[in-house]
C-alpha positions as CSV (number, residue, x, y, z in Angstrom):
1,M,133.3,94.0,104.5
2,S,130.8,92.0,102.8
3,S,129.8,93.6,98.9
4,S,126.6,90.8,99.4
5,I,122.9,92.3,99.7
6,Q,119.9,90.2,99.8
7,A,116.5,91.6,99.5
8,V,113.2,90.9,99.9
9,F,110.0,92.3,97.9
10,Y,106.6,89.8,97.7
11,G,105.5,91.1,94.7
12,D,107.2,92.3,90.6
13,P,110.3,94.3,90.7
14,D,110.1,94.9,87.0
15,Q,107.4,97.2,87.8
16,Y,108.9,99.0,90.8
17,P,111.1,101.6,89.5
18,P,112.7,102.3,92.4
19,I,113.8,98.6,93.6
20,I,114.8,98.6,89.4
21,N,117.3,101.6,90.0
22,G,118.3,100.8,93.4
23,S,119.3,98.0,92.2
24,R,121.3,99.4,89.0
25,L,123.1,102.3,91.6
26,L,124.1,99.4,94.3
27,A,125.7,97.2,91.2
28,E,127.6,100.8,89.8
29,A,128.4,101.3,93.9
30,G,130.1,97.7,93.5
31,F,127.8,95.6,95.5
32,E,126.2,92.0,94.6
33,L,122.7,92.0,95.1
34,D,120.1,89.5,95.3
35,I,116.3,89.9,95.4
36,F,114.3,87.3,96.3
37,C,110.4,88.1,94.6
38,R,106.9,86.7,93.7
39,W,107.2,84.6,90.7
40,N,104.9,86.1,88.1
41,A,104.0,84.9,84.7
42,R,104.5,88.4,82.9
43,R,108.0,89.5,81.8
44,W,108.4,93.0,81.2
45,N,111.1,94.9,79.1
46,V,113.8,95.5,81.9
47,S,117.6,94.8,82.1
48,Y,119.5,94.3,85.5
49,P,123.2,94.6,86.0
50,A,125.4,91.6,86.0
51,A,125.7,91.9,89.5
52,V,122.2,91.6,90.1
53,R,120.1,88.2,90.5
54,I,116.3,87.7,90.2
55,H,114.8,85.0,92.0
56,R,111.1,84.2,90.8
57,I,109.5,82.3,93.9
58,K,106.2,80.1,92.8
59,T,104.5,80.4,95.8
60,E,101.9,77.4,97.0
61,T,98.7,77.6,95.7
62,G,95.4,77.7,98.3
63,S,94.5,81.3,100.3
64,T,96.3,83.9,99.8
65,W,97.7,83.6,103.9
66,R,99.1,80.0,102.7
67,E,100.7,81.4,99.5
68,Y,102.5,84.2,101.5
69,L,103.5,81.6,104.0
70,S,105.4,79.3,101.4
71,F,107.2,82.4,100.0
72,V,108.6,83.3,103.0
73,R,109.1,79.8,104.0
74,K,111.5,79.7,100.4
75,V,113.1,83.2,101.1
76,V,114.4,82.3,104.7
77,Q,115.5,78.7,103.0
78,S,117.7,80.7,100.9
79,G,119.0,83.0,102.9
80,D,122.8,83.0,103.0
81,S,124.5,84.1,106.1
82,G,127.3,85.7,104.1
83,A,124.9,88.9,103.3
84,A,126.1,91.4,104.6
85,V,122.5,94.1,104.6
86,F,119.1,92.7,103.9
87,I,116.5,94.8,102.9
88,G,112.4,94.1,103.1
89,H,110.7,96.3,100.5
90,D,107.1,97.1,102.1
91,M,105.7,95.3,105.3
92,H,105.3,91.9,102.8
93,G,109.1,92.0,102.7
94,L,110.1,93.3,106.0
95,L,108.9,89.7,107.3
96,P,111.4,87.6,105.7
97,A,114.2,89.8,105.8
98,R,113.7,90.3,109.5
99,L,113.7,86.6,110.4
100,L,117.0,86.5,108.0
101,G,119.0,89.5,110.0
102,G,117.8,88.0,113.6
103,R,119.1,84.5,112.1
104,Y,122.4,85.9,110.9
105,R,122.6,88.9,113.4
106,R,123.0,90.8,110.1
107,P,121.7,95.0,110.0
108,V,118.2,94.9,108.5
109,I,116.8,97.4,106.4
110,Y,113.1,98.6,105.6
111,H,111.9,100.1,102.6
112,C,108.7,101.4,102.6
113,H,107.5,102.0,99.3
114,D,103.4,101.8,100.3
115,F,102.3,102.1,104.0
116,S,99.0,100.6,105.3
117,E,97.9,103.1,107.8
118,K,96.5,102.1,111.3
119,D,93.0,102.6,110.2
120,R,92.9,100.9,106.5
121,K,90.9,98.1,106.0
122,I,92.6,95.2,104.7
123,P,92.2,91.6,104.6
124,A,92.8,89.4,107.4
125,G,95.9,87.7,106.4
126,S,97.8,91.2,105.7
127,E,96.0,92.8,108.8
128,L,99.0,90.1,110.6
129,V,101.6,91.1,108.4
130,R,100.5,94.5,109.5
131,L,101.1,93.9,113.1
132,F,104.4,91.9,112.6
133,E,105.5,95.1,110.9
134,R,104.0,97.4,113.7
135,R,105.5,95.2,116.1
136,F,109.6,95.5,114.4
137,A,109.7,97.8,112.2
138,S,110.9,99.8,114.9
139,G,113.9,97.3,115.3
140,V,115.6,97.7,112.1
141,D,118.7,99.8,111.5
142,L,117.5,102.2,108.5
143,V,113.7,102.8,107.3
144,V,113.5,104.7,103.5
145,V,110.5,105.9,102.8
146,P,109.5,107.7,99.6
147,D,108.0,111.6,100.8
148,A,108.6,113.6,103.8
149,E,104.7,113.6,104.7
150,R,104.0,109.9,104.2
151,G,107.4,109.5,106.8
152,A,105.8,111.7,109.7
153,V,103.3,109.2,109.2
154,I,105.1,106.1,109.7
155,E,107.3,106.8,111.8
156,E,104.9,108.0,114.4
157,E,102.7,104.8,113.7
158,L,105.3,102.5,113.5
159,G,107.2,104.4,116.8
160,L,110.5,104.7,114.7
161,K,113.6,105.5,117.3
162,Q,114.5,107.7,113.8
163,S,113.1,109.6,111.7
164,P,113.0,107.6,108.1
165,L,115.3,108.7,105.4
166,V,112.9,110.3,102.0
167,V,114.6,109.0,99.1
168,A,112.2,110.8,95.8
169,N,110.7,107.8,93.4
170,A,113.0,109.6,90.6
171,P,114.5,107.7,87.6
172,M,118.2,107.8,86.7
173,R,119.5,110.7,84.7
174,R,119.4,110.1,81.1
175,A,119.0,112.5,78.0
176,A,114.9,113.4,77.3
177,K,113.9,111.8,74.8
178,R,111.2,113.5,72.5
179,T,110.5,110.4,70.3
180,G,107.3,109.7,68.0
181,A,106.6,106.4,69.9
182,L,103.2,107.8,71.2
183,H,102.4,109.7,68.4
184,A,103.0,106.5,66.3
185,A,101.2,104.4,68.8
186,L,98.3,106.9,68.8
187,M,98.2,105.9,65.1
188,R,98.0,102.8,65.4
189,H,94.7,103.5,67.4
190,G,93.2,105.3,64.5
191,K,94.0,108.5,66.7
192,T,95.9,112.0,66.1
193,F,96.4,114.4,68.5
194,S,98.0,118.1,68.3
195,R,98.5,118.4,72.1
196,V,98.5,115.4,74.9
197,L,97.4,115.0,78.4
198,F,99.3,112.2,79.4
199,R,99.3,109.6,82.1
200,Q,101.4,106.8,82.7
201,G,101.1,103.9,85.3
202,R,98.6,102.1,86.7
203,I,95.1,102.5,85.5
204,G,92.6,102.3,89.2
205,P,90.3,104.5,90.8
206,G,91.6,107.3,93.2
207,H,93.2,108.6,90.0
208,A,91.1,111.9,88.7
209,I,90.7,110.2,85.4
210,E,86.4,109.9,85.1
211,S,86.7,113.6,86.5
212,T,89.8,114.3,84.1
213,L,87.1,112.9,81.1
214,Q,84.0,114.9,82.3
215,S,86.5,118.2,82.3
216,I,87.3,117.9,78.4
217,L,83.6,119.3,77.6
218,D,85.8,122.3,78.6
219,W,88.5,122.1,77.0
220,D,89.9,124.9,74.7
221,N,90.5,122.6,71.3
222,P,89.1,119.6,70.3
223,E,92.2,118.6,68.9
224,W,93.8,117.8,72.0
225,G,93.8,114.3,73.9
226,F,93.7,112.2,77.2
227,V,95.6,109.1,76.9
228,L,96.5,106.9,79.1
229,M,98.7,103.8,79.5
230,G,99.5,101.1,82.5
231,P,98.5,98.0,83.1
232,G,94.7,98.4,85.1
233,E,91.9,95.3,85.4
234,Q,90.1,95.5,82.1
235,A,86.6,96.0,83.8
236,Y,87.6,99.3,85.0
237,V,89.4,100.1,82.0
238,Q,85.3,99.4,80.2
239,T,84.1,101.8,82.7
240,L,86.0,104.5,82.1
241,W,85.5,103.6,78.1
242,T,81.5,103.7,78.6
243,T,82.2,107.0,80.8
244,A,83.9,108.8,77.7
245,K,80.8,107.5,75.4
246,S,78.1,109.0,77.5
247,L,80.0,111.9,77.9
248,G,80.7,111.9,73.8
249,V,84.3,112.6,74.7
250,E,85.5,109.1,74.0
251,R,87.5,110.3,70.6
252,Q,89.2,112.5,72.2
253,F,90.4,109.6,75.0
254,V,93.1,107.1,74.6
255,V,93.8,104.0,77.4
256,L,97.3,102.4,75.4
257,P,98.6,99.0,76.8
258,P,101.3,99.1,79.2
259,V,105.3,98.4,78.5
260,G,108.5,98.0,80.3
261,Y,110.1,100.3,82.7
262,D,113.1,100.5,80.0
263,E,110.6,101.7,77.4
264,V,108.1,104.3,79.2
265,A,110.3,107.4,78.7
266,Q,110.4,107.9,75.4
267,F,106.7,107.3,75.4
268,T,106.4,109.6,78.0
269,G,108.5,112.1,76.1
270,G,106.2,112.8,73.2
271,A,103.3,114.3,75.4
272,D,102.5,118.2,76.0
273,C,101.6,117.4,79.5
274,G,102.2,114.9,82.5
275,H,98.4,114.1,84.8
276,G,99.5,113.5,88.3
277,L,96.2,113.9,90.2
278,Y,94.9,111.8,93.0
279,Q,92.2,111.3,94.7
280,P,92.9,110.9,98.6
281,V,91.1,107.7,99.4
282,T,94.4,106.0,101.0
283,L,97.4,107.8,103.0
284,N,99.4,106.8,100.0
285,H,97.3,108.9,97.9
286,R,96.7,111.5,100.4
287,F,100.8,111.6,100.2
288,Y,102.6,111.4,97.3
289,T,104.7,114.2,96.3
290,T,107.6,112.8,95.8
291,A,106.7,109.1,96.0
292,S,104.7,109.1,92.9
293,N,107.3,107.6,90.2
294,K,104.9,109.0,87.1
295,I,105.6,113.1,88.8
296,M,109.5,112.7,88.7
297,E,109.1,110.7,85.1
298,Y,107.1,113.9,83.8
299,M,109.7,116.1,85.1
300,A,112.8,114.2,83.8
301,E,111.0,114.1,80.7
302,G,110.7,118.1,81.0
303,L,106.8,117.9,80.6
304,P,104.6,120.4,82.9
305,L,103.0,118.9,85.7
306,L,99.1,119.0,86.4
307,L,98.7,118.0,90.2
308,S,96.0,117.9,92.7
309,D,96.2,121.1,95.1
310,T,97.3,119.7,98.1
311,P,100.1,121.9,100.3
312,S,102.6,120.0,99.4
313,L,102.3,120.1,95.4
314,K,101.3,123.0,95.6
315,A,104.9,124.2,97.3
316,L,106.6,121.8,95.0
317,V,104.6,123.5,91.7
318,N,105.6,127.0,93.3
319,R,109.9,126.6,94.2
320,H,109.8,124.8,90.7
321,E,107.7,127.3,88.5
322,C,106.8,123.4,86.8
323,G,103.2,123.3,86.5
324,L,99.8,123.8,88.2
325,T,97.5,122.6,90.5
326,A,93.6,121.4,90.1
327,N,91.2,120.4,92.2
328,E,90.7,117.0,91.2
329,E,87.2,116.9,92.0
330,S,86.1,119.5,90.3
331,P,86.4,119.2,86.2
332,K,86.4,122.7,85.4
333,S,89.4,123.8,87.9
334,I,91.2,120.4,86.0
335,A,89.6,122.4,82.2
336,A,91.3,125.5,83.5
337,A,94.5,123.8,84.4
338,V,94.5,121.9,81.0
339,N,93.5,124.9,79.1
340,T,96.7,126.6,80.3
341,L,99.0,123.8,80.0
342,L,98.3,122.5,76.7
343,G,97.0,125.9,75.0
344,D,100.0,128.4,75.8
345,Q,102.6,126.4,74.1
346,E,105.4,129.5,75.4
347,K,104.2,129.0,79.3
348,S,104.0,125.1,79.2
349,R,107.5,125.3,77.6
350,Q,109.0,127.2,80.5
351,M,107.7,124.9,82.8
352,G,108.8,121.7,81.1
353,T,111.7,123.1,81.0
354,A,111.7,124.0,85.0
355,A,111.0,120.6,85.9
356,R,113.8,119.1,84.1
357,R,116.4,121.9,85.4
358,A,114.8,120.5,89.3
359,F,114.9,116.5,87.8
360,E,118.5,117.3,87.6
361,L,119.4,119.7,90.1
362,E,117.6,117.6,92.8
363,F,115.5,114.7,92.4
364,S,117.7,112.2,89.7
365,Y,117.7,109.5,91.7
366,E,121.3,109.1,91.9
367,Q,121.4,112.2,94.1
368,Q,117.9,110.8,96.4
369,F,119.7,107.0,96.8
370,A,123.1,108.5,97.0
371,P,122.3,108.1,101.4
372,V,120.8,104.9,101.1
373,I,124.5,104.0,99.9
374,E,126.5,105.2,102.2
375,S,124.1,103.9,104.6
376,I,124.9,100.2,103.9
377,K,128.2,100.4,103.2
378,K,128.3,101.6,106.5
379,L,126.2,98.5,108.5
380,A,127.8,96.5,106.0
381,N,130.7,96.9,108.3
382,H,129.1,96.2,111.3
383,K,130.1,93.2,112.8
384,P,127.5,91.1,115.1
385,E,128.3,90.1,118.6
386,T,129.6,86.9,119.0
387,G,128.1,86.6,122.5
388,P,129.8,85.5,125.8
């Protein structure tokens, strides 16, 4: 059995926790992994095992379509006939992985993190990639998705021959990190809060940030703060500050700069509640119960959850008694949940403990990713037909 795997991702794996954690677990399982990804000038504090090699490919300049085609060409040229399995991450990674699998007659896995549904408007070049996905995804050997409801849509739209394997986007097991990093960072920004509602990850529209800012007007304690940490477009972040100032709540609002994946837990662990609200602007925002890295990170750090009141999210918090839900469009609804989560410290502590317990018993990436490793081991024993 070959222990070599080649994976393709048209992005930066340093910012995708499931790729980071998956690579670490594959290395632990004895595999060697080459990840071909797009070159990015920004480097994050992320460590990979010695058995994992990251190949950052510089694409040709010009149109986005030309850049992508140059990426595909360079990946295919770098393909290894000795690889046992090829993995394509998202639809832009599927195309070169499928080409390599076809060339060397090896199994292909499609790990679909974010899905572009058929009615979603996307650029013309991406539309061509989506057409390829719909034509060839059903022929891969395994499809992996991060959420069951999202997976059901993917299965139907792609006409999959078998149901996808659901793997929650969770971190690996670790000790909860109750450090002072978050409050030290707040002090550097001239802020001190007695309790913190925290949202980590990319900052952008569709995350109910504006309605949460409005909810601050009805919070029970002016010493509580709403803290964002992650990358975001400067223009959008500026609109958030404008909104906060117009509401008169800027003293209770902070945007902290992003840090690398290996650092973020120490900041998350210093918060008191995890903000996981999403507005249903896309399929990925509608079905994200176990697809949201931040929700799983909050649970790993023992934070109670503030989530949207969709049926699946209600089921999650009710089953594990690990948080509250709110209408993400209603500042009053959000404020009511925040006042309980930050105001009732004993109840909040119990919910946080329950969240951590659920993570340890069910959601750690070691447990979630184990079926993928077993599938890869079976596929690695695949002997391609030699033909007549």
